[in-house]
C-alpha positions as CSV (number, residue, x, y, z in Angstrom):
1,M,-106.6,151.1,99.9
2,R,-109.8,150.1,101.6
3,L,-109.7,148.0,104.7
4,S,-112.1,146.7,107.4
5,V,-111.3,147.7,111.0
6,E,-110.1,144.1,111.6
7,Q,-107.8,144.2,108.6
8,F,-106.4,147.6,109.7
9,R,-105.7,146.3,113.2
10,A,-103.9,143.2,111.7
11,W,-101.9,145.4,109.4
12,D,-98.5,145.3,111.2
13,R,-96.7,147.5,108.7
14,K,-99.0,150.4,108.3
15,C,-98.5,153.0,105.5
16,I,-100.6,156.2,105.5
17,T,-100.7,159.0,102.9
18,L,-101.8,162.3,104.4
19,L,-103.7,164.5,101.9
20,G,-104.9,168.1,102.3
21,M,-104.1,171.8,102.1
22,S,-101.0,173.2,103.6
23,G,-101.7,174.1,107.2
24,V,-104.3,171.4,108.0
25,G,-102.0,169.5,110.3
26,K,-100.2,166.9,108.1
27,T,-96.7,167.8,109.2
28,R,-97.7,168.2,112.8
29,L,-99.1,164.7,112.8
30,S,-96.1,163.3,110.9
31,N,-93.7,164.8,113.5
32,L,-95.8,163.4,116.3
33,L,-95.7,159.9,114.8
34,R,-92.0,160.3,113.9
35,R,-91.2,160.2,117.7
36,K,-92.6,156.6,117.7
37,D,-91.9,153.9,115.1
38,W,-93.0,155.8,112.0
39,F,-90.8,156.8,109.1
40,H,-91.7,160.4,108.0
41,Y,-91.5,160.7,104.2
42,S,-91.9,164.3,103.2
43,G,-92.8,164.7,99.5
44,D,-91.7,168.4,99.5
45,Y,-88.4,167.4,101.1
46,R,-87.8,164.8,98.4
47,I,-88.7,167.2,95.7
48,G,-86.2,169.7,96.9
49,T,-83.3,167.4,97.7
50,R,-83.7,165.1,94.7
51,Y,-85.7,166.4,91.8
52,L,-85.4,170.2,92.0
53,D,-81.9,170.5,93.6
54,E,-80.1,171.2,90.4
55,P,-82.7,173.7,89.0
56,I,-82.7,175.5,92.4
57,L,-78.9,175.8,92.4
58,D,-78.9,176.9,88.8
59,S,-81.3,179.7,89.5
60,I,-79.2,180.9,92.5
61,K,-76.0,180.7,90.4
62,E,-77.7,182.7,87.7
63,Q,-78.4,185.5,90.2
64,A,-74.9,185.2,91.7
65,M,-73.3,185.6,88.3
66,Q,-74.8,189.1,88.1
67,V,-72.4,190.2,90.9
68,P,-68.9,190.6,89.6
69,M,-67.1,189.4,92.7
70,L,-69.3,186.2,93.0
71,R,-69.0,185.6,89.2
72,D,-65.2,185.5,89.4
73,L,-65.2,183.3,92.4
74,L,-67.7,180.8,90.9
75,R,-65.9,180.7,87.5
76,S,-62.6,180.0,89.3
77,D,-64.2,177.3,91.5
78,S,-63.2,179.3,94.6
79,I,-66.6,179.0,96.1
80,F,-69.6,176.6,95.8
81,I,-73.3,177.0,96.5
82,R,-75.2,174.3,98.3
83,N,-78.9,173.8,98.9
84,N,-79.6,173.5,102.6
85,I,-83.1,172.1,102.6
86,A,-84.5,170.6,105.9
87,F,-87.9,169.1,106.8
88,N,-88.8,172.4,108.6
89,N,-87.1,174.7,106.1
90,L,-88.2,174.3,102.5
91,K,-87.8,177.9,101.6
92,S,-85.5,177.3,98.7
93,V,-88.2,175.2,97.0
94,S,-90.8,177.8,97.6
95,T,-88.5,180.6,96.4
96,F,-87.7,178.7,93.2
97,L,-91.4,178.2,92.4
98,G,-91.7,181.9,92.8
99,M,-94.6,184.3,92.0
100,L,-95.9,185.7,88.7
101,G,-95.6,189.4,87.8
102,N,-93.4,192.5,87.9
103,P,-89.7,191.5,88.2
104,E,-89.0,194.7,90.1
105,L,-91.4,193.5,92.8
106,G,-90.0,190.0,92.9
107,G,-92.1,188.4,90.1
108,M,-91.2,186.5,87.0
109,S,-92.4,186.3,83.4
110,L,-95.2,184.0,82.5
111,S,-93.0,181.7,80.4
112,E,-90.5,181.3,83.2
113,F,-93.2,180.9,85.8
114,K,-94.8,178.1,83.7
115,R,-91.5,176.5,83.2
116,R,-90.9,176.2,86.9
117,Q,-94.5,175.1,87.5
118,G,-93.9,172.3,85.0
119,L,-90.6,171.3,86.7
120,H,-92.4,171.2,90.1
121,R,-95.2,169.0,88.7
122,Q,-92.8,166.5,87.3
123,A,-90.8,166.5,90.6
124,E,-93.9,165.9,92.7
125,I,-95.1,163.0,90.5
126,A,-91.6,161.4,90.7
127,A,-91.5,161.9,94.5
128,M,-94.8,160.0,94.8
129,Y,-93.6,157.2,92.6
130,D,-90.6,156.9,95.0
131,V,-92.9,156.0,97.9
132,P,-92.6,152.1,97.6
133,S,-88.8,152.3,97.5
134,F,-88.8,154.5,100.6
135,I,-91.2,152.1,102.4
136,R,-88.6,149.4,101.7
137,K,-85.7,151.6,102.8
138,S,-87.4,152.6,106.0
139,R,-87.7,149.0,107.0
140,M,-84.6,147.4,105.6
141,I,-82.1,150.2,106.4
142,Y,-83.6,152.2,109.3
143,G,-85.7,149.5,111.0
144,Y,-89.0,151.4,111.0
145,S,-92.2,149.3,110.9
146,Q,-94.7,152.1,110.1
147,F,-94.6,154.7,107.3
148,I,-96.3,158.1,106.9
149,N,-96.3,159.9,103.5
150,D,-96.7,163.6,104.1
151,V,-97.6,164.9,100.6
152,G,-97.8,168.5,99.3
153,G,-101.1,170.3,99.1
154,S,-100.9,170.3,95.3
155,L,-101.2,166.5,94.9
156,C,-104.8,166.9,93.9
157,E,-103.8,169.2,91.1
158,L,-101.4,166.9,89.2
159,D,-104.0,164.9,87.1
160,E,-101.4,162.2,86.5
161,P,-103.0,159.0,85.2
162,G,-102.5,156.1,87.5
163,L,-100.8,158.0,90.3
164,L,-103.6,157.9,92.8
165,E,-104.2,154.2,92.1
166,F,-100.5,153.7,92.7
167,L,-100.5,155.5,96.0
168,G,-103.7,153.6,97.1
169,E,-102.0,150.3,96.3
170,Y,-99.2,151.0,98.8
171,S,-100.9,153.1,101.4
172,L,-104.2,154.1,103.1
173,I,-105.0,157.6,101.8
174,L,-106.4,159.9,104.5
175,Y,-107.8,163.3,103.4
176,I,-107.7,165.9,106.2
177,K,-110.8,168.2,105.6
178,A,-110.6,171.7,107.0
179,S,-113.6,172.8,109.1
180,E,-115.3,176.1,108.1
181,K,-113.4,177.8,110.9
182,D,-110.0,176.3,109.8
183,E,-110.8,177.2,106.1
184,A,-111.3,180.8,107.1
185,A,-108.0,180.7,109.1
186,L,-106.1,179.2,106.2
187,I,-107.4,181.8,103.8
188,E,-106.7,184.6,106.2
189,R,-103.1,183.4,106.6
190,S,-102.6,183.3,102.9
191,L,-103.8,186.9,102.6
192,S,-101.4,188.1,105.3
193,R,-98.5,186.0,104.3
194,P,-98.8,185.1,100.6
195,K,-96.4,182.4,99.4
196,P,-95.6,180.7,96.1
197,L,-98.1,178.0,95.0
198,Y,-98.5,175.4,92.3
199,Y,-101.4,175.8,89.9
200,R,-102.8,173.6,87.2
201,E,-102.1,175.4,83.9
202,A,-105.7,175.6,82.9
203,F,-106.7,177.1,86.2
204,L,-103.8,179.6,86.0
205,D,-104.7,180.7,82.5
206,E,-108.3,181.2,83.5
207,Q,-107.6,183.1,86.7
208,L,-104.8,185.2,85.2
209,A,-107.1,186.3,82.4
210,E,-109.8,187.3,84.9
211,Y,-107.4,189.1,87.2
212,M,-105.9,191.1,84.3
213,R,-109.4,192.0,83.0
214,I,-110.6,193.2,86.5
215,N,-107.5,195.3,86.9
216,A,-107.3,196.5,83.3
217,L,-103.8,195.2,82.8
218,D,-102.3,194.6,79.4
219,Y,-99.1,192.8,80.4
220,V,-98.2,190.2,83.0
221,S,-95.1,192.3,83.8
222,L,-97.5,194.9,85.3
223,I,-98.9,192.5,87.9
224,D,-98.1,192.9,91.6
225,P,-97.0,189.3,92.3
226,Y,-98.1,189.5,96.0
227,D,-101.5,191.0,95.1
228,F,-102.2,188.3,92.5
229,T,-101.2,185.5,94.9
230,R,-103.5,187.0,97.6
231,W,-106.3,187.3,95.1
232,V,-106.0,183.8,93.6
233,F,-105.6,181.8,96.8
234,P,-109.2,181.7,97.9
235,R,-110.2,180.6,94.4
236,L,-107.5,177.9,94.4
237,F,-108.6,176.7,97.8
238,R,-112.2,176.3,96.8
239,T,-111.4,174.4,93.5
240,R,-109.1,172.0,95.4
241,I,-111.8,170.9,97.9
242,P,-113.9,168.9,95.4
243,R,-110.7,167.4,94.1
244,Y,-109.6,166.2,97.5
245,E,-113.1,164.9,98.2
246,A,-113.1,162.9,95.0
247,I,-109.8,161.3,95.9
248,A,-111.0,160.4,99.4
249,R,-114.3,159.0,97.9
250,D,-112.6,156.9,95.3
251,Y,-109.4,155.8,97.0
252,G,-109.4,156.6,100.8
253,Y,-111.0,158.1,103.8
254,T,-111.8,161.5,105.3
255,V,-111.0,163.0,108.7
256,T,-111.7,166.5,109.8
257,T,-109.2,169.0,111.2
258,Q,-111.3,169.1,114.4
259,E,-111.0,165.4,114.8
260,L,-107.3,165.5,114.1
261,S,-106.7,168.3,116.6
262,M,-107.7,165.8,119.4
263,V,-104.8,163.4,118.4
264,K,-102.0,163.7,120.9
265,S,-100.4,160.3,120.6
266,E,-99.9,157.4,118.2
267,S,-102.6,155.6,120.1
268,D,-105.1,158.5,119.5
269,F,-104.3,158.4,115.8
270,L,-104.8,154.7,115.4
271,Q,-108.1,154.9,117.3
272,L,-109.2,157.8,115.1
273,L,-108.4,155.8,112.0
274,E,-110.4,152.8,113.2
275,A,-113.3,155.1,113.9
276,V,-113.1,156.6,110.4
277,I,-112.8,153.3,108.7
278,D,-115.8,152.0,110.6
279,R,-117.8,155.1,109.9
280,E,-117.2,155.2,106.2
281,S,-117.7,151.4,105.8
282,N,-121.1,151.8,107.4
283,A,-121.9,154.8,105.2
284,R,-121.0,152.9,102.1
285,S,-123.1,149.9,103.2
286,V,-126.1,152.1,103.7
287,A,-125.5,153.7,100.3
288,L,-125.5,150.3,98.6
């Protein structure tokens, strides 16, 4: 969605999609706006509570069935297992996605890893196609007038035909670009606290082959899952940047983490958006 500053000001039911790597400030901003009249739609929360809830529970039950006492209790319906996902606690989604490598170190086989990656991809696509219905719900049921779509960092990896056009039809897409300093901090954080990630299959195959060649490994089961995740993250980060930039160029706008860090209120955010719209409208006029 492209607007003039005047059109943006007159837009009384604003819908913004926040795009960028995990850690750039999407959720901080969403929580700030949530205290005002903004409905916070978390793509990751929707994924976990709607589209991956059953696979997550199945994977937990599969583990529980390996314990005789829990197996007997589950088979007799004496206990049940529930997914306790919250906006600020999505660990079960992350744990389900998992890491690739040696099962004795917490990894999983390549076939199982790719199966879960595929389930996550379809879940994220479905969650994004749910945005219009939640825009309606946020207004008709909960009485919110504004809507913020806080998407996962892997949106740029989905390569789903028509999806970005669809989001751009219902919302203004805002890419939060990390400064060099913030890029370094995000990469450093990933190295010290590696976590499960979504990868495009072609990217995964290419990087996996390179990692195994460098480390002279013949089998995926020999991979240290944490070491591989640390090794691959900087490469993933750098391949995502041009993808984010292309989305912003074709469908939306770009704001930097430095600019976003100055936002302390809804008023600050709206003023920043007006400045960004004006800046990019002028830049496009010059380019033409």
